[in-house]
Legacy VTK file of the C-alpha trace (Angstrom):
# vtk DataFile Version 3.0
C-alpha trace
ASCII
DATASET POLYDATA
POINTS 220 float
-0.014 -0.020 0.132
1.049 3.491 -0.308
0.170 5.868 2.603
-0.336 9.653 1.808
-0.349 12.028 4.743
-2.369 15.164 4.760
-0.348 17.453 6.926
-1.771 19.118 9.876
-0.195 21.742 12.319
-0.652 19.531 15.443
0.380 16.114 14.668
0.048 14.766 18.023
0.962 10.933 17.198
3.958 11.989 15.023
7.704 12.470 16.175
10.366 15.120 15.068
10.505 13.620 11.340
7.045 13.960 10.526
6.427 17.077 12.559
9.165 18.696 10.378
7.797 17.316 7.136
4.270 18.370 7.888
5.388 21.904 8.770
7.408 22.335 5.782
4.570 20.772 3.601
2.124 23.217 5.167
4.459 26.222 4.518
4.765 25.260 0.898
1.076 25.520 0.385
0.044 21.994 0.819
-3.680 21.621 1.219
-6.131 18.620 1.504
-7.227 19.186 -2.107
-3.727 18.988 -3.436
-3.140 15.703 -1.377
-6.259 14.272 -2.986
-5.309 15.531 -6.309
-1.750 13.556 -5.780
-3.826 10.510 -4.941
-5.609 10.666 -8.235
-2.683 11.105 -10.256
-1.343 8.011 -8.430
-4.549 6.063 -8.934
-3.980 6.374 -12.731
-0.509 4.945 -12.526
-0.523 2.058 -9.771
-3.201 -0.805 -8.827
-2.184 -1.156 -5.142
-4.283 0.600 -2.278
-3.926 4.272 -1.562
-4.206 5.080 2.309
-4.607 8.856 3.601
-3.444 9.416 6.836
-4.431 12.740 8.573
-6.011 14.196 11.695
-9.562 14.783 12.610
-9.273 18.692 12.409
-8.977 18.718 8.472
-11.794 16.020 8.240
-14.050 18.164 10.451
-13.338 21.353 8.671
-14.401 19.771 5.236
-17.127 17.939 6.505
-16.871 14.088 6.996
-19.314 13.287 4.116
-17.649 15.577 1.869
-14.391 14.464 2.680
-14.935 11.023 2.214
-16.689 11.585 -1.224
-13.777 13.644 -2.354
-11.413 10.580 -1.276
-13.656 8.046 -3.229
-13.617 10.362 -6.234
-9.760 10.532 -5.857
-9.145 6.850 -5.826
-8.566 6.563 -1.973
-9.089 3.164 -0.656
-8.614 3.851 3.011
-8.292 6.634 5.661
-6.435 6.714 8.945
-7.307 9.240 11.744
-4.990 8.573 14.661
-6.731 11.112 17.044
-10.294 9.964 16.437
-11.279 7.600 19.392
-13.701 4.744 18.679
-16.224 6.371 20.871
-16.555 9.582 18.851
-16.040 7.941 15.407
-19.983 7.459 14.491
-20.423 10.237 12.035
-17.125 9.403 10.404
-17.834 5.782 10.353
-21.197 6.332 8.506
-19.396 8.686 6.011
-16.767 6.264 5.422
-19.277 3.362 4.920
-21.424 5.274 2.660
-18.678 5.834 0.157
-17.091 2.462 0.540
-13.695 3.752 2.209
-11.978 1.772 4.826
-11.802 3.609 7.958
-8.731 2.072 9.835
-8.536 2.308 13.719
-5.253 2.055 15.876
-4.611 0.107 19.058
-1.388 0.036 20.948
0.660 -1.855 23.076
-1.004 -0.064 26.079
-4.395 -0.955 24.916
-6.241 -3.517 26.851
-7.285 -6.625 25.159
-11.107 -6.151 25.852
-10.886 -2.708 24.128
-8.782 -4.264 21.217
-11.537 -6.451 20.560
-13.834 -3.631 20.209
-11.588 -2.032 17.739
-11.115 -4.975 15.791
-14.834 -5.058 15.332
-15.055 -1.465 14.262
-12.022 -1.186 12.020
-12.227 -1.588 8.460
-9.201 -3.051 5.791
-6.799 -3.765 8.838
-6.116 -2.805 12.400
-3.000 -0.363 12.952
-1.235 -1.895 15.906
1.066 0.983 17.452
4.161 -0.997 18.394
5.935 1.653 21.055
4.830 3.924 23.707
5.319 7.399 22.230
4.985 8.915 18.838
6.402 7.981 15.294
9.845 7.808 14.460
12.512 5.277 13.722
13.898 2.991 16.552
16.831 0.909 16.677
15.123 -1.278 19.092
10.944 -1.382 19.331
10.974 -3.476 22.467
11.431 -7.273 23.415
7.850 -7.506 24.570
6.218 -6.274 21.272
6.773 -9.640 19.318
4.355 -11.300 22.207
2.022 -8.558 22.046
1.346 -8.866 18.421
1.077 -12.482 18.943
-1.767 -12.038 21.427
-3.391 -9.620 19.169
-3.090 -11.669 16.054
-5.115 -14.247 17.779
-8.008 -12.504 18.095
-8.254 -10.671 14.671
-10.167 -13.308 12.950
-10.396 -12.307 9.447
-9.231 -8.856 9.782
-5.606 -8.102 8.828
-3.120 -6.798 11.554
-0.258 -4.220 10.444
2.283 -2.784 12.788
4.000 0.391 12.516
5.821 3.303 14.711
9.361 2.780 14.915
10.007 0.158 12.537
13.086 1.014 10.380
14.960 -2.410 9.570
14.426 -5.622 7.779
15.193 -7.432 10.951
12.313 -5.651 12.616
10.122 -6.631 9.772
10.968 -10.332 9.924
10.528 -10.203 13.868
6.851 -8.516 13.547
5.681 -10.828 10.655
6.828 -14.044 12.709
4.870 -12.845 15.396
1.429 -12.855 13.405
1.114 -9.609 11.763
0.151 -9.482 8.235
2.004 -6.396 7.202
4.342 -3.236 8.496
3.866 0.171 8.147
7.032 2.516 7.669
6.883 6.234 7.582
9.574 8.202 9.320
12.456 6.152 7.866
11.343 6.749 4.440
11.259 10.422 5.042
14.574 10.463 6.752
15.958 9.058 3.547
14.122 11.510 1.042
16.569 14.134 2.275
17.275 16.756 -0.293
15.448 14.851 -3.393
18.917 14.291 -5.189
19.460 11.144 -7.216
21.724 9.715 -4.481
18.800 9.791 -1.898
16.505 8.452 -4.436
18.732 5.436 -4.746
19.230 5.017 -1.210
15.346 5.103 -0.535
15.012 2.788 -3.486
17.366 0.149 -1.720
15.856 0.745 1.732
12.357 -0.194 0.383
13.538 -2.967 -1.558
15.432 -4.467 1.482
12.254 -4.038 3.731
10.183 -5.564 1.122
12.694 -8.527 0.814
12.538 -9.252 4.485
8.644 -9.767 4.168
9.290 -12.835 2.122
9.784 -16.233 3.519
13.446 -17.184 3.900
LINES 1 221
220 0 1 2 3 4 5 6 7 8 9 10 11 12 13 14 15 16 17 18 19 20 21 22 23 24 25 26 27 28 29 30 31 32 33 34 35 36 37 38 39 40 41 42 43 44 45 46 47 48 49 50 51 52 53 54 55 56 57 58 59 60 61 62 63 64 65 66 67 68 69 70 71 72 73 74 75 76 77 78 79 80 81 82 83 84 85 86 87 88 89 90 91 92 93 94 95 96 97 98 99 100 101 102 103 104 105 106 107 108 109 110 111 112 113 114 115 116 117 118 119 120 121 122 123 124 125 126 127 128 129 130 131 132 133 134 135 136 137 138 139 140 141 142 143 144 145 146 147 148 149 150 151 152 153 154 155 156 157 158 159 160 161 162 163 164 165 166 167 168 169 170 171 172 173 174 175 176 177 178 179 180 181 182 183 184 185 186 187 188 189 190 191 192 193 194 195 196 197 198 199 200 201 202 203 204 205 206 207 208 209 210 211 212 213 214 215 216 217 218 219
């Protein structure tokens, strides 16, 4: 999948890398409409799912029904809103269902299993499992207990897919998470770190990095 971020001025779930990228993007004039136009352009070139990640404020300002209609018309398959709690998501869930867009909820290492079960019932597309306590950002170590927590969560997923994100930055971490029962991994900050100045060398480094991560998803 490809995840596109709609930047927001107060990205409370994100660490320094994505905070900086968000502010640079906003200062350069990025708007939700421009990101959706990018999604539409991508849709004509790729067949894999396109996921929008943003915060509730931009959705609220546009209006949930209008936002999800625009998302559908732009070829978007799913939306992640990390600051939208399950208890306050009725209107957004209704709009997402109306326009056949997956609304992807998050759970974390501190979420009680009873609550994870409720989130699994509500999420669509997949469950986004946050592998660390804290914000997004590359980590050398995502913690030895994460694999056991992923394993326990995977046992209650039923037919819903489980994807793990936050902190993942190496092929070894990808392998560990997948061996624990996850169906996929989510990598953001480490990719943004490698984009750098946008030179040919940074593009080559990024391509190799993603290729190495992808190779780690295949059975040995």
